[in-house]
N, C-alpha and C positions, 0 to 999 in steps of 0.2 A: 547607499545610493550610488549610482554610476558617477565616477569622476570626483567624488568627495574625499578629501584627505581627512585623516583622523589624528587625534592626539594619542600617542601611545607611550607608555611609561614602563621603565624598569626601576624598581626600588632596591637599593642596596640593603642587604641583611648581613650584619657583621662587617667584615673588612673587604674592601676592594673588589675581589672577584666573586664573592657570593652575592648574587643578585636574584631577586624574586620578581617574576613577571606579574605586573598588575593588570595589563591589558589595555584595550582601546576605549576611549570615551566615545560619545556620540559624534556624528560628522561635524566638521567645521567648514566654514567657507572663508575664502580670502576676502579682503576688503572690497566692498561694493564700489561701483563707479562713482556713486554720490559721495563716498567718504574720501576719495582721492582727488587731489588737485588736478591730476591728469586723467580724470574720469572719461573724458571724451576720447582720448587716445586708446584707453583700454576698451571702450565700447566699440571703437572702429575696428579693432583687431579681433579676429575670430577666436583666438586662444588666450588672449591676455587676461581676461576677466578671472581666470582661475589661478593666476600668479599671486604669490604672497607679497606683502610689503608695498603695495601699490606699484608693482613693477609693470612695465610694458616693453614690448620688443622694439628694437631699433636695428635696422640693417646697417652694418658697419662697412662691409665690402661694397664696391660699386655695383651699380646695376649692370653696366656693360663690362663683362669680364673676358671678352674675347673667346667665348665659348669654352672657358676652362674653369676649374674650381678654385675657390679660395681654400688655402691649406694651412694647417697649423699642427705643431707637434709639442709634446711635453718638453719644456726647456727651450723652446724656440719662440713660441708666442709669449710676449711680455706685455702686461698691462701696467700703466703708471699706477702709483698708489691711489690716486684720486679717481681713476677710471676715465679720465678725459682723453686718454690716448692709448693705443694698443698697436702691436706689430703683428704682421702675418705675411704669408708669401703665396706665390702661385707657381705653377709649372710652366705656364706660357705667359709672356709679358702682357699686361693690360694695355688697351689703347692709350697712346700718349706717353708710355713708359719707354725710355731709351736705355740701352745697356746690353752687355753681352753676358749677363750672369746665367749660371745654370738654374738658380732659383731666384727669380725676381722678388725682392723683399720690400715691404711697404710699411709705412707708418700712417695710421689713421688717427685723425684728431676730431673731436666733437666741437663743432662750431655753433653759432646761434641758429643757423638755418638747417644744417645737415652735417653729417659726417663727411669729411674730406680725406683724401689720401695722397701721399707722395711716394715716389720710389726712393729707396735708400741706396740702391746700387749705383756706383759712379758711372758716368758716361765714359765710353772708351772707343777705341778704334773698332770698326766693324770686324766681328769675329774674335775680338779679344776677350779672354775670360775676365770676369769681374765678380766680386763677391763681398758680402757683409761678413765680417769676422767676429762681430760682437757688438752689443748695444748696452749702454749704461742703464742703471735701474730706473732713472727718471726719463729715459728715452730721448734725452736731449743730444746725446753724442754717440757716434758709432765709429768703429774702425772698419775701413773698407780696403780692398785690394784690387789691383788690376794687373793683368799679365800673368805669367807663369814661369816657374823656375828662377833662373838668374835675371829674368826680365820682369819679375813681379815688383810692384811698388805698393806701399801701404800709406793710407791717408787717415787723418782725423777729419771726420765729417760732422759739422755742426748742423744738426737736422733741421732746426728752425730756419736758419738763415741760408741753408743750402750752400754753405761754403766749405771748401776743402783745403786742408793744410797737409803738405807732404810730411809724413811721419818718418819714413825710412825708404830709401831707394835700394832696390835689389834684395828685398827681404819681405817676408810674410809675417806681419805682427798678429798676435793672438790676444784678444782682450781678456783681462783677468778681473779687474775691479776698478772702482772709481770713488773718489771722495765726494762730499756734498757739493752740489752745483757743478760737478765734473771739473773742479779746479785742478785736480790731479787725476790722471788716468794711468792705471797700472797695466802693463802688457808684457808678453813674453816674445822673444825673437831670437832666432838662431844667429842672426847676422851681428857683426861687430859694428855697433853704432856709436860707440864712444872709445876713447883711447885706452880705457882700463877694462874693457869688456873682452870676451872671447869670441873667436870665430868658430861656430859649431855647425856650419852649413853642411859639413860632411858627417856629422855625428847624429845618430838616430834619435837619442833621447835628450841630449844636453841642449840647454837653451839659456839665454840671459834674461834676467828680470829687470825691466826698465820702468821708469816713471816719466810721463809727459806732463809738463806744467803749462797750463793754459795761458797764464799771464805773460810768460816769457817765450812761449813756443819752443821750449828746450827739452831735450831728452837726456836723462841721466841714469846711470846704472845704480840700482838700489839693492841688488843682491850682492852685498859686500860684507866680508868677514870683519871682525875686529882688527884694527890696525890698518884699515882701508885696503885690505887685500881682497882681490876678486877671486872667487872660487875657480880653480882651474877646470873643474868638471861642470860648471854652470850652476844656475840657481833658478828656482821656480816659486811662484806664489802658492802658499799653502802647502798641501801634501806632496811628497815626492821622496825619491831616494830609496835607500835599501830597506827602510822599515816597512815599506809596502810591497816588498818583493819576497817576503817569506813564503816559500812555495807551500810549505805544510799548512800554514794558517790561511794562505790565499785559497788553496783548494778546498779547505774545510769550511771556511767562513764566507766565501763568496767575494773576497776582495779582488780588485782588478789587478792582474799582473801588468806591470809597466812602470815607467819611471815617474809617474805623476804628471803634473802640469795641466794647463788648460787645454793643451792639444789632445790629451787623453780624456777630456770632458770631465775633469774633476771640478767640484764646486769650489769656488774661490771667493765666496762672499765674505766680506769683512777682513780680507787680507790687507786692506789699507783702511786706516781709521777715517772717520767722517771728516776730520779736518786735514787729512793728508800728512799728519806728523809722524805716523808709525806705519811700517810695512812689515808684515810677517812673511818670512820666506824660508825655504829649505835649501841647504847647501847640498847639491846632488852628489858631490864627491864624498863627503863625510856622512851625509844623512842628518846632520844636526840642524835644529831649528834656531832661527835668530829673529830678533826684532831690529829693524833698521829705522833710525830717526834721521831722515835725509836733511831736514832743515838745519840740524846741528852736527851733521856728519858723525853720528855715533851708532855703533852696532852693539846690541846687547845679546849675549848668549842666553838661550832659553833652555834647551835640553843639554844633558851632559854627553849624550852619544846619539846614535841613529834613533830617530823618533818619527812619529806619524802625527802631523798637524791635523787636528780635528775641528777646531772652531776658535773663534775669537769674538769678543764683544765689539759692537760698532765703534766705540771710542778707543779701542785698542788697549784698554786697561788690563784685560785678562786674555791669556792664550791657553787653550785646552789642548792637550796632546797625550798620546800614549807612547810609552817607552818600555823596552824590554822585549824578550822573545818568548813565544809559547806561553807556558803557565805563568811566567814571571812578567807578562805584559800588564802594566798598571797605567792608570789614568791620573794625570796631573793638571793642576791649574797654576799658571805662572802669573803673578801680579807684576805687570810691567812698570807701573808707577813706582813701586818699591824696589824695582830691579832684582827681585828674587828674594830668597830662593823659591823654587817651585814648591807648591803645596800638594802632597799626595792625597788624592781623593780615594784611591784604593791602595792597599799594601799587601805584601805577601804574594802567594800564587793566585792572583785574582783572575788571570786569563781574560782580560777585557777584550771584547769583540769590536766595540766601536761606540760612538755617541749618536743619539737620535736628535739632539738639539740642546741649545743652552739659552738662558734668558739674556736679555740685553744688558743687564747689570752684572752678569756672571755669578749670581747667587744660586741659580738652579742649573743643573745639568742632568740630562736623562741619558743613561748608557746601558749597554748589555754586557754581561760578563758570565762566564761559566761557573765561577766560584760561588759558594753560598756566603753572601756578604750581609744578609739580613734575614730575619725570621720569615719563613714561608718559602724561601728559595730552595731550589733543588740543584745540587751539584751536577755539572755536566750539561744542563740545559742552558739556553740563552736567557738568563734571568734578566728581566727588565727592572731597572732601578731608578729611583729619584734620589738625587743628592742635593741637599739644601743646607748651606752653612755648616758643613761638617757632619750632618746626619744623613744616613742612607736608609731609604724605605723601599721595600720590595713591592713591585706592582703586579707582574705576571711572568709566567714561565713560557718562553717562546722556543722555536726550533732554530738551532744555530745556523742551519743551511737554508731552510725554506723561508725564514723571515729576515734574511740578511739585507734585503732591500731597505729595511728600516734604518740601518746604520751604514749602508754603502755610500761612499762619498764620490762616486763617479756615475755619470749617465751611461757611459760605455761599459756595460756590465752584463754578464750572463746570469746574474743573480735572479732567482725565481721569486716573484713577489708581486704585491699589488700594483707596482708601477712599471714592471718589466724594464728596469734600467734606471728609472728616476727614483730618487730617494722617497720612501713612502711614509715618512714621519714628519710632523710639523709641530712646532712649539710656539705658543704665544709670546709676544715680546716680554711680558712680565714673568714668564715661566710657570704661570698658574695652570695651564692646560697643555696636554700632550695628545696628539692624534697619531695613531699608527694602525697598520693593517697586519692581519695574520689569518691563516687558515686554522689555527688552533681554536679549540672550543673553550672560550673563557667565561661564558655565562651558561645558563640553563638552556639557552636557545640552541637548537640543532642546526648548525651551519653546514653539515654534510661535507666538511673539509673545504668548503668554499672560502675564499678570502673575504673577511668582513673588516669593517673599520670601527675602531674603538676610541672613545674619548675618556681620558683620565683627567680628573679635576682635583687639584691639591686641596682646595677649600673643603670639599665634601669627602675626600679620599674615596671617590667612587669611580667605577669603570663602567661605561655605558656603551653598548653596541648601537651605533647610529645608523648602520646600514642593514640591520637584521629585519626580516619581514615582519611587519606589525601584526599580521594575522596568525603568527606563530607557526605557519607552514614551513617545513624544512626548506633551507635555501636551495634554489635551483640554478644559481649563477653567482659568480664572484662580484665583488664591488671594488672599485679602483679609484684612486685619486686622479690619476690620468693614465690612459692607455690608448695609444693610437700609433700603429706601426706604419712607417713610411720613411723615405729618404728625407734628409733635411739639409739646409744650407750651412748651419753653424750651431754651436751649442751656447747655452746661456749660463752665466755664473749664478743665476738666481732660480729658486724653485717656484712652482706655481703656488698661489695663495689659497689653498684649499681650506685653511682654517683662518677665520677672521681674527683681527687683532685682539678683540675682546673674548674670543673663544666661544662665542654664542652661536656661530654659524659655521656649517661645514658643507662643502660642495664635493660631489663625487659622481661616478658613472657606474652603471650596472645594466645588464641585460634582463635582470629579474624585474618583474612588475611588482613594485612595492606599494602601489596604489591602484585601485580598480581600473582607472582609465588608461593605464600603461598596458597596452595589449599587443604591441608590435613585435615583441621578442627581439628587439634590437637594442643596442647601447643607447641609453638615455641619460640625461643630466638631472640630478636631484640636489635639493637643498634640505639640510636638517637645521632646524632652529631650536634653541633652548627655550624652555618655558620662560615667559616674561620678556622675550626679545621679539621685536617686530610684530608680525601677525600672530605669533604663538603666545597668546596671553592667558589661556586657560591651563590649569594644571593643579597638582596637589602641593606645589611649593617646595618639594624636596630637592629640586635642582637637578634631578636625574632624568626626568622625562623630556619630551620634545615633540616637535611636529615635523613630518616629512612632506615635502612639496616637490611636485614634478615641474621642472623648468622647461625642458623640451616637451613636445606635445604627447609623446607616447603612442602616436598612431602613424608615424612616418614609416615608410617601407625601408628606409635607409637609417644608418646609425647617426646619432648626434653625440658630440664629444666636447669636452672642456678645452678651452684655450688658456684662459687665465681669469683671475678675479681681482677686483680692487681690494685694497687693504682692509676695509671695513665690510666687504661683501655687498656693497651697494650696486656693483656692476658685475654681472656674470657673462663673460664672453665665451660663446660656444659656437660650434660649427654644425650646420645642418643643411640638407637639401630642401627642406620643406619651406614653402613660402609663408612667412609669418607677417609680412606687411604687403600692402597692395602693390607697391612698385616692383616687388620681386616676382617676376613672371617667368623666369627660366627654370631649368631643372638642374642647375649647377649648385655646388656647395657654396654657401655664404657664411660669413662671420656675422653673428648677431650679438647684441647686448641686451640681456634681460635686466633692465635698469630701473632702480627705484625712482618713482616720479618721472619715468621716461616716456618715450613716445615722441615722434616728430610728425607733426600734422601733414607736412608735405609728402611723407612716405605713404600715408594712408588716404590721401585725397583722391578724388576721381581723376585728377590730372596726372596722377602717377600710375594710371592703368597702362596696359601693354601699348607699346608704340605701334603706330600704323606701319611704319617703315623702320627697318633696322637702324638706318643712319640717324633717325630721330632720337634714338636712345643715347647716342654718343655725346650728347650735350648735357648729360645729367650731372657732370662734375662742374661746379662753378668755376669761373675763370680765375678768381683770386687764389684758388687752391691747386691750379694746374701745375704739373711738374715741368720745370724749365731746366735746360742745360746750363750749368754755370759757365759764364764767360771767363776770360783771363782775369777780369777784375774781381770775380767771385772767388778766385783761387788765391790763398794766402801762402806765401812761402816760395821756395825755388821749384820750378818745374810746372808742367801743365798736364792735366789729365789726358787731354787729347793728343799731346805731342810727346815730349821726352822728359823724364824726371831726372834732375841733376842731383848731385850729392848734397847732403845736409850739413855742410861744413864739418863733416866727420870723416874718418879714414877712408871709407869705401865709396866708390862711385860706379854704378852699374847702369848701362844704358837700358832704357825701357822701351816697350812696345815695338819689338822686332819679330819677324817671322811668326805672325799671328796664326796663320793656318796650321803651321807645324805645331805650335803651342797648343792649339785647340785639340789636335789629334792626340797629343801626349796627355793632355788633361782628361780627355774622354777615356783613354786607356787606363790611366791611373784611377779614375773614378770607378771603372768597372772592377778593377782589382780591389779597390777599397770597399766597395759595396759587397763584394764576395767575402771579404775578411770580416766585415762588421755587420753583416745582414741582421736586421732586427727580426724578432720572432713575432709572427702575426698573433692576434688574440686567439685565433682558433688553435694554432700550434702551441701557444702558451698554455691554453686550457688543457691540451693533451699532456704537456709536460707536468702541469700541476697534478693531473689525474694520475700519471705514472709515478710522480713523486709520492703522492698520498698513498698509492697502492704499496709502494716500498715501505 
């Protein structure tokens, strides 16, 4: 019947990649309004009744958007783990938002009555550039800048209290990572902010790695070699240095040419431990990896030579890295608590390409290598492996070039794959499930070289295609974890949560209609649920089947795309032009939350219908949540956002906020040059590239 999702199953026969199609059972329906505590909200919304897990829609972005769109990008939109807060941005400032940013950035928070939002861009002199440079994972703290060039100043912004603390005058800090509760914030900066750091303002790739301590409001250099020696070539969080500059491997395997660092949009998650006691960094001069323990002022050597930092556990107990060139590149695990030596995960001519992810305790790592390291692998392919406590298991054979987005560690990449620049693999915290994408045909399903998403589960040793068409019709479009091309204000150290923590829910996008009511031939948002989880309760119990649900409507004339998801998949934040609640009466793109047990009565009541006059709509944001400019009393530290920033009792002092009109012209010129250099490939162009690649 029209609009009814079905349970569809693939059953494994033999090992991993041999799967037999069982087919689809009878139609299933989502929970009825009577079965959900939010039944009235679901009944009031035209499309919510077909959502699984008692979900209902909530409009997150404001009603009055100044006739502009709410916008989000992979790696820019961030949801808190609980789904109670999320970031997004716009191209034109919303009413009540003050600041001179190119991309006004907002933090939305769910309250008792409605979603509220605040601007994260610092207030500045008229015409002065201002920007958000990064946000911590809990969305409580951000690094923001004002000014340009020698007149730029960086601040720590406490998002809840709307207070600013001068981080560095005359420099542009780039966020890398933060410890729990944001007690310590890791950032990179070219400026000389401490007596033992370097001045790299004239150096293209070099930078210093610093740590800001919340309790003392002090900045210290943490990229320090043993013997308290600062690297003369600089230091970065996570990957960097000569190991990522191998031209031969970079060209063949899709790794990003460049010096590393967060400036090149490398992922730097877990480069600082949750308690702030350990920091992983790369010495840009030698390419060696170190662990710095700032509290006891000790630095531990990790690699013996130039190496590529791949991952670390949240507590900093293990560091994973590759070392060696070409065929002799191997993967290692360094136990920090025991201070070494490194444990080789691979040996000999393994030719490791990269890692897809690791478990939080460091007992699992998923990686790709060209060597035949286990039964079933094929030499020369990008063989996907699972390593667990010394044992290597082969999962699937991938393409070294076409599938490189699964192990690419930077968002600024020309790698072709399901994320078009964002890493397209996810691993659950316990390491028991791996999600990845590939155009390779890994099951009996005919994917017609389209990218599909596969879930590998350790417990069942099964590989299931979660995005393949349940009707068994050949694929007509690719599926992606995230794919939306546009300019963006900054990069995030954290990936979108397309795989829930328990591995039972997966969220993705595709233009292919995977359920009958998806008829618009536009990008739409889907959820896959494993049997036994949420609304997907029917099945044969073999653990390999699941249910597909359409989260967007499937009948909008414009695309819908994912922003981010909460850790357990209870909140799905996505963008759409379609009006899904009564108060949304414009044709602009909005950010929505398909929330379990969700729905806000005020958004669907008659009083939220279109305003008789435009000005009447401008009162939709409640007074307690209105954005206010911080006064001098709201600013902690030396300097003032609206005036002049003084030095931070460190070597350099650069006057701020001069010649704003000239600075804006320079910024615009640089922006045009930057956009030309790093222009993202649109989905349509990417499809063309994929088609040409597959043809080759």
